[in-house]
N, C-alpha and C positions, 0 to 999 in steps of 0.2 A: 490414543495408541501412537507410539513413536517407532520410527523404522531408521536403522542406520547401524553402522559399526561402532562399538565403544570399547574402551580400555585396550587399545591396539599396542601401547608401549613403544619401545624403540625398534623392536624387530617385528614390523608389521608386513602383512602380505598385501602388496598393492591391489590386488584382485578383490579385496574385501571393500574396496571404495567403490561407490556409485551403485545406482539400481540398475539391474539388468532387465531385458525385456520380459523374461519369464517372471520375475519378481513382479514387475508392473501389472502383468496380466493376472497373476494370482491375487494380488492386493486389490485390483478393481473388482474382481469378483466377490472378494470377501466384503469389501465395502457395500456392494449392491445388496448382499444378503444379510448384512448386519442389521439388527433392529436397536442396538444399544450404543453404537459407536458415535460420539459427539465430538471428539477432538482428535485430529490427524496431524501428527508432526513429521514433516519429511525434509527437514533441513540438511544441507550438505550432502546431497545424494547424486549430485551431476545429472539432475533431471532436466532433460532438454524438452523441446516442443513435442517430439515424437513420443517420449515416454509419457508425457503429460497427455497426450491425446488417447493413450491406452488407459491411463488413470481415469479420465474423464468419463469413460463408458461405465465406471462404477459410481463416480461422484455425482454424474447428472441423475442417477437413480436414487441418490440417498435423499431422505427427507428428515434425517436427524443430526448430520453433522452441522455444528454451529462455529467451530474454530478450525481453520485450515492454515497450517504454516508450510510454506514453500520457499522459505529464506535460504539463500547462499547456494542457488542452484544456476541453471543456464537456461532460463526461460525467456524468450523473447516476445516481440509483439504479437506474433502469431499465437503463442501460447495465451497471452493476456486475452486475446479474441475468443479463445475456447473457455478460459475461465469466466469470461463476462456472461456467459450462458447461466452460471450458478447465482447471478445477481439479479434475476429478473423478479417479477411481482411476486412469485411464489416461493422466493428465496427464504431459508431460515438462518443462513450464514450471518454471524454476528462479528467475526474476527477473521480478517484476511491478512496474512503476513507474506509480503513478495520481496523483502528486502534483499539487496545484493544479488539481483539478477541482471539480465540484459535488455531491460525495457527502455525504449525511447519515446519520442514524440507520439508516433502511432498508437503505441500502448496507452498513452495517456488520454488520447481521443477515445479508444474503445472503453476504457474505464470510466471516463466522464460520461459517455453515452449510457452506459449500464447504470450508473448512480442515479440517473433522473428517473428510473423506473424502481430503484430498489428502496425498501423500506425496513430492511432487518439489520443491515451492517452498521455497527457502532465503532469499529476500531479498524483501522487499515494503516499498514506500514509499507511504504514504498522506498525507504532509505536506500541510498547507494545504488541507484540506477541512473539513468541518462535521459530523463523526461525532457530536458531542455526547457527553455521559457515557453515556447508554444505548447509543449505538452502539459506543462503545469498549469497554463491558462485554461486549456480545454477540459483538464481534469477539474479543476475548481469551478468551471462553469456547470458541471454536472451536480454540484451541491444545491439543489433547488429546495422548495419547501417541504417536499416529502422526505428528504434525507435525514436519517437519524445519526450520522456519524458523530462521535463525541471526541474520538482521538484520531489524529492523522498526522503521519510523520512523512514529510517530504525533504528530509535532510539529504544533502549531497546529491542533487539532481540538476545543478547548473540553472537554477531559476533566476529570473531577473525581472525586468520592469513590467512586461506584460502579465507576468504572474501578480506582481503587486497591484496592478490596476484592477484585475479580476477580484482579487481578495478585498480590496477597498470598497468595491461594489457590494459584494455580498455581506460584508461587515455592516456597511451603511444600512443595508434592508434590515438586518437584525433578526432574521427568521430562522437562523440555523440554531442547532443544538451544540455545536462545536464548543468544546471546553479547552482542548489543548491542541497546539499546532507546533510542529517541529519544523523550522526552516532554516536550521544551522547549515553551515558549510555549502552556501549556495553563492550566487553572484549579486546579491542585493546591495545597494549602496546607501549612503547617508540619507538621500533623498527618499529612497524607498521606505526606510524605516521611519523617518519622520512623517511620511504620509500615512503609514499604517498606525503610528502612534495617535495621530489626530481622530482617525475614525474609531480607534479603540477606546476613546474617552467617554462615550456614552454606552458602551457596551457593558451589560450586566452578567454576561455568561462565562466570559473567558476566566480560566483558572491559571493556565500556563501557556507561554509562548516562548520558543527558544530561537534566538536570532543570532546566536554566537557565530563567529568565524565566517563572516560575509566580507564583502569588499568595502568595509567601513573604514574611512581615514580618521585618524585620531581617536582619542578617548571621547566618543559621542555621548552627550548627554541623553540621547534617545534610549539608550539601554535601561537607564534608570527610570525614565519616563513609562516605558513599556513594562517594567517590573512593578 
């Protein structure tokens, strides 16, 4: 199910944008009663933490939603703390899209903590947030042996050296199922990419890694090495 305004044209009504309190309440009730809803797309609805709290009253009762898309909203760390309740041991959620929200370091900590117990999530998108280096580190620390994540997008989050060190550690252990990782548009340097390339040499799982548009000086040969 997808909620939002479409085909607005040039003469649109500004009031059509964004989810209202009444909408959130009705949607939460529908989610809790539904027995067949598996995909919920709520992109670009100006959903903040208060609206998300209302939606959570339905989401927390759902046992069949496997894909949740909340990209391009106004969710902050507090909202992520609420969402982390959907990632416990009983979770059935396989895909979570939180791209382009207002999540920073604390949000990375909440998600990292939740991932330690989660065994269902395979695809997570956190592109265009502000996790910062500490947030990236804490998030990656949650990728333990039980984690099933295959696709992870951390593009545009100001990640740097601490994130690299943590990534090197988990890559060296070789226990993850992770196949694709997007680290583009961050603060990684030539040294970071060289170190990542070294630990990738013995890895047999990776299919894709995007490291474009970082703080790399010159035409680094490491791009070809990683490729």
